[in-house]
C-alpha positions as CSV (number, residue, x, y, z in Angstrom):
1,M,-1.2,-7.9,-3.2
2,K,-0.6,-8.7,-6.9
3,K,-3.1,-9.3,-9.7
4,Y,-2.6,-11.9,-12.4
5,G,-4.6,-12.9,-15.4
6,Y,-5.3,-16.6,-16.2
7,H,-7.3,-18.6,-18.7
8,R,-8.8,-20.7,-15.9
9,L,-8.7,-21.4,-12.2
10,V,-9.0,-24.7,-10.5
11,L,-10.2,-24.2,-6.9
12,S,-9.3,-26.5,-4.0
13,S,-12.8,-27.9,-4.2
14,G,-12.1,-29.2,-7.7
15,R,-14.4,-26.6,-9.3
16,V,-13.0,-25.3,-12.6
17,V,-13.6,-21.6,-13.4
18,E,-13.2,-20.7,-17.1
19,G,-11.9,-17.3,-17.7
20,P,-10.3,-15.1,-18.7
21,L,-10.1,-14.0,-15.1
22,V,-8.1,-11.9,-12.7
23,V,-6.8,-13.5,-9.5
24,T,-5.5,-11.4,-6.6
25,L,-2.7,-13.1,-4.6
26,D,-1.2,-12.1,-1.3
27,D,2.6,-12.1,-0.6
28,C,2.5,-15.8,0.1
29,S,0.7,-16.6,-3.2
30,N,-2.6,-17.4,-1.5
31,V,-5.7,-16.5,-3.5
32,L,-7.5,-13.6,-1.9
33,E,-10.1,-12.9,-4.6
34,W,-10.9,-13.7,-8.2
35,H,-13.3,-12.3,-10.8
36,L,-14.0,-12.6,-14.5
37,L,-12.0,-10.2,-16.7
38,K,-14.5,-8.0,-18.5
39,G,-12.1,-5.5,-20.0
40,E,-8.7,-3.9,-19.6
41,E,-7.6,-3.6,-16.0
42,P,-4.6,-1.7,-14.7
43,M,-1.8,-3.5,-12.8
44,V,-2.7,-7.0,-14.0
45,A,0.1,-9.2,-15.2
46,W,-1.1,-11.7,-17.8
47,V,0.2,-15.2,-17.1
48,G,-2.3,-17.3,-19.1
49,G,-2.8,-21.0,-18.6
50,T,-4.3,-22.6,-15.5
51,L,-3.8,-21.6,-11.8
52,H,-4.4,-24.4,-9.3
53,A,-5.4,-22.8,-6.0
């Protein structure tokens, strides 16, 4: 599992979640979990931009 930081997330339902937020991906790049970024978190690689899930 890897954690990445994005400015926004577009879910498969079409819902747009404005961040900043942290997205946890599995080894096949499937979204496992996401949450709003409230402060510095260890092991999060900042990507920026928009992730379309």
